[in-house]
N, C-alpha and C positions, 0 to 999 in steps of 0.2 A: 238139517231138518233139527227143531228145538223138540228138546224131550220135555213130554210130557210130566210138571214136577206139582204135586200137593201137598201143603203142611198145613197140619192140624193144631191150632192155636186155641190160644185163649188172650183175654183183656190182662194187663199187665202181667209178662210173662217176659221177664228178662231175656229166657234161653230159647223164646219166639222169634226175639228179637236178634239174636246173636246169629239165630239160623239163617234168618231173613236177609241181615246183613250182607253174609256173605256169599247166598248167591246173588245178592245185588252186586257183590263186587265182580262177579265172574260172568256179570253180563247178561243174566238168564233172567227169564220170566216164570212167575209161579204164582198157582191158585190157593188163594189162603182161606179156610175154612177154620170159621173162629167157632168153636164145639160149645162154649158158654152162649154168644148169640144165637147158636143153632142147635139144642141138645138133642132134636131128631139125630145130628149125624155120630151120635158120641157111638153106638153100637157098630157104626160102621165102621168108623175108628179104628176102636179096638179090634174088629174083625181083620181090615186092613195090615196093622202094623203087628198081629199074631198076640194080639194079650197086652199090647203097651197100657199104660195108665198113666199116664207122664206128657205132659206137652214141655217141647213138640212130637209130631209123629210126623215124618219126613218117608215120601213116596216118590220114586220116579220112575214113573210108565207104572209096570209090576212089582218094582224092587222096592220091596220096604228097607228103608236105611235105618232107622232108626230114631234119635231123637238130636240131639244136638252137637251132645260131645262124641255121639259117631258118627255126625256130617264133617266138623272137624278133625275126627280122628283120620278120615280118610283124605280129606285134604294135607294134611300135616304128612301122611305116606304116599301124595301123589298119585292118589288113586280115583280121588273126585271129578277132576277134570275130562276123564277117561269116561265114567261112567255117564257126563253129561254129554260126552259128546263135541269137547272143545277140544282145538287144536292148539299147541304149543307155541307162545308167543317169543320173540327177541327178548332178549336179556335189555333191562334200559337201567340208566344211571342218573344220578340228581346227587347234587351238594347243597350242604344245607351250614348254616352257623350252627344252632342249636337241634338237635332231636331229646325229645321225652319221649319214654316209652312208657305205658299206660295211663290210663284215661277215669283212674279215679281222684275223688277228691283231692291227692296230694299231687298228681298230674295234672290235673285243670290248674291249680289255683299257681303251677309253676309258670304255665301256659301264660294265664293272665299277667302273670310280673314279668314275662319275661317276652311278651307281646307287649306294654305300655314300655320296657327297655328298647322297643326296637331291634329286637333282634331276631323276629319273624320264624318264630318258633315251627316245627313241625312236630307233630302228635301223631303219633300210633297206637290205635284204641286199645289193640289186643285181642282178642275172641272174646273178651265179656266187658263191652262197653259201659261204659258207668262205676265197674269195679263191684264189689260186693253191696253196695249200698240200692243195687237195683232189684236187691232179691231183699230187701228191707219194706215194709210198708209204710209204717209211720215212726218219723226220728223227733222226738220230743226235747234233745237236747242241744241241736242246733243253734247256737244265736244268732237271734234275730226272728225266730217263728216260733211266737209266743203260743200259736196254736197247732204247734208240728208243722211238719214235712216230710211229705210222701216221698222216699228214695232217689225214685227216679225223676219226679219231678226237680229234685235238688239239683241230680246230676244233670240235667236236659238245660236246668240255668245256667252253671255254671259251664259245661259245654258254650252255651249262646256268648256270657261274657269274654270266654278265651278267642272266639270265633271274632266278635266285637275290636280286637285289639290282634287281630291279623294271623291269629296262629291258623295254620294249616293244618285239619285234622285228616287223618287218614285213617279208615277203616283197615286193620292188616294187625296178626300177628307177627312178630320177629321171628324168623326160624333160625338164626345165626347172627354174629355178631363179632368182631374182629377188631380189638384190643389193642392189640399188639404194636402197631403204626400208627401214624396219623396223614391225611384224617383218618379218624376210626369208620371202620365199614361195614353197613348194618346189610341184610339179607332179608327184602319179605319178597316170596312168591319167586315170582319170578326177574321183580323189580331187583337193583342194588342203590343204595344209598349212599355217600358218606356224610360225616359232620366234623367241624373240627371241638364240637361237645355232646355231653351227652347226659341227661337224666334219667336213670332209672326210676321208675316208682311203679311198678309193676304188682304190688300186691302180694297176697295171698291166697289160695285155693283153700276149699273148705274138706275134710278128710271124711273118709268114711271108715267104718269098724275095720277090715281089712278081714272079715271073715268068710268063705266060700260062700254061702247060702245069702251074703248082701248081694255078689256078683249076680248071681242064681234069679233072685229075685229084682235087682234095679230095674227101673220102669214099671215091674210090676206089682207095686207096693212097697217098693223102695224108695226116696228121696231125700235130698239134700236142701229143696225149696221148698217149703210150705205154702209160700203166697202161691208157687207154681200150679202145685198138686195137692190143695185142700179140696181143689173142686170135686175130685175123685171121692171122697170118703166124708160127704154129707149124711149128717146123721146116723154115721157109724166108731166107732172105737180106734185110737189108731194110738200108738205113741211116740212120745219123742228123746231120743237120748241125749243127752251132755247137761253143764249147769252154767254157761257165762249165760249171756245176753241174749247173744244170738237164739238158743234155746227157751230162756223166757216169754218173750219177742213171740217166737215160732209156736208156744206154746199157748197163749195168748189168743193170738188169732186163731188159730185150729177151734179153737170153743166158740166162736163165732158162726161154724160149718159142720163139725161134730158134734156127737152124743157123748164122748167122752174124752179125754185125755189123760193118757198115762205120761208121766214125767222120770225118766230113768235117769241117775245120778250113781257112780260108782262111790261117791262120799257121802260123809255124812251133811257136809259144808258145801255152797255153792260160791263160785267165782262172782255171778253175778252180781250189780247194784243192788242195794237195799231197796232201792224202790221197786226194781224188774222180781226180785224176792215176793217181796209184799204182794205183787199184783197177784202171782201166781197160785201165792199160800191161802189168799182172800175169796179165790174162784172158785167157785161148789165144784165145777166140771172138770176138775185139774185134779190127779190123784198122783204123789210122790211118791215113787219106791226108791229110797235112799241105801246106797249100798251094793246095790248090783249091776253086773255087765250084762249086756245082750251073747249069750254061750252061742244061740241058734237061732233062725229066724225060718219057720216051718209054715208048710202050706202045700196046695196040691198042683204045684207045678206052672200054676197059670199064675195064681194070686195069692198073697199072703194071708194066713188067719190067725197064727198065734206066734209069741215068742219064748222063745227057752231062756230064762234068768239066773244067772249063777251069783250069789251073796257072795261079796267081798269081805263076808267077818269069819262066814261055818263053811262058807260051798256049797252048802245044801241051793237044789236047785228048785226050779219054781214055771210054771206056764201061767200066759197071759192070753186071753182071746182080743186079738186086733184082728183091723185089715189093711193098715197100712202103719209104716216106722218112718219116720223124718229123723235125719243122722243131723247133731249139730254139736259135734266135738272139736272145734276148734278148727284149726288153717294151717296149712305150709307156702312157706313164703316160693315167690315165682323168682328160682333163680337159674333152673336148668340151664334156660338157653346161653347164661353166662359162662358156659362150659369150665367154671373153676379159676376164668380170667381176674374175681376180683376178691377179696379175702370174705371170711361168713366168719359167724360165732357157730358155738358148738349147737346149736337146733337149725342154722342153716339159714339164720339173717343176714341179709348185708352189717357187712363193721363202716364206720366212718369214722372220720376224725374228730378228737372230742369233742365240741359242744357245733360240728359243722355238719354239712353234708356232703363232702368231701369223702371221697375212697382214695384206695391205695395207688388208684392211678391219675395223675393230675388230666385235668377236665373232664374227670368221669363223676358225677354226682350222685347220691340216694337219696329218695326220700319219702315217707307214708310208711305204710305196714312193710313192708317188704326190709326195714332198717328195727320196727317194732316188734317188739315179743310180748310191750305190758302194757302199752295204753292201750294200742288201737281202736283207735276213736276217729270219727268224722273229722273232726275240728282238728285234733294233733296232728292227723295227718293233713289238711289244708296249711298247715303252721311250717309243717316243716318242706311242706312242698317250695312257699315263698323263700325260705331260706336257701334251697335249692337252683331259686331263679337268682335272686339273688350273688348266691356265691360263684354259680355259671356268668353272669353277668361280669362279675370283678374281675373272673381268671380271663374272661375272651378280652375286655378290656387291656390287662395285663399283659396276655401274649401276640395281640394282634400284628 
């Protein structure tokens, strides 16, 4: 008998999409309640999720699972199938010429080029289908879109184009990969795939501050996605931590919803582009707090109400009253699943040879933000995806 599954969601929420894709990959049905369209369900969602103020919130029967991260963690440790009442399936095997791991602009561009070269690529999306751009509201600097384009729309267009050239797209996260012998072996849940060549385009994941109170209030006022969770803080004061383009963009976005936005940065200068800095500095609803770090997140155990800040100049502390904190302090490259089989630089990014996409293992290529700690732009990721596909095509032709 199938379990009753309820997902509380909102429109344009990439984490809601990811949660639904995982459940759909299990072959289960669920009831989705869009709280944005049905605001009367907001208090019910908060009650059933023990105070949760982030999207999505997932309840199976009367068991509150949490959000998207918690759902994936249960699946990672092989507990989700048990909760869903699913029986284990036998292991299946499948072979491919080329496997692409990752579905951001690098992965999709690699798929488009590889598909046009008749390589019949298979692309595994990972648990964040579309990559970081799915948490971006408006992209104004991607060539060909003079009026700008929504990040989700851009990724959907790339996915559609990849499918046009016969890319097989599979929703799933690589749990293990063996690059020690040929063909390479890729494990995705209960299924085993082998491949003659691999392109790693796994991107990077948002970092958190790493302080105890952050974990305590995660989902109850602390978030890494303003697009997803700004909804809960309409008319309230919030803060965002960071100094790059993402922090600037999210601060600007939040001013459409919130009363006031504090932008907290540990330095006197920003890494963000000048255009983004100008937009923030000219917005009367944004107050910039320079040379400060978040010492502690304060609240009443249910929701956030204050931040304790520490000056990086004189160590003095101060507090500000806020209802929510958004974290935008950079990213960590997604390489842990490789288990040290490919060479990394000092910051954990994959190393490629010279001006190519070739890694230290012949037949394995890499592209996008997982190799780029400098530019980290959608257009540079797409360009490196093109290089990876062409390198893979040439290598397969030479070694067929």
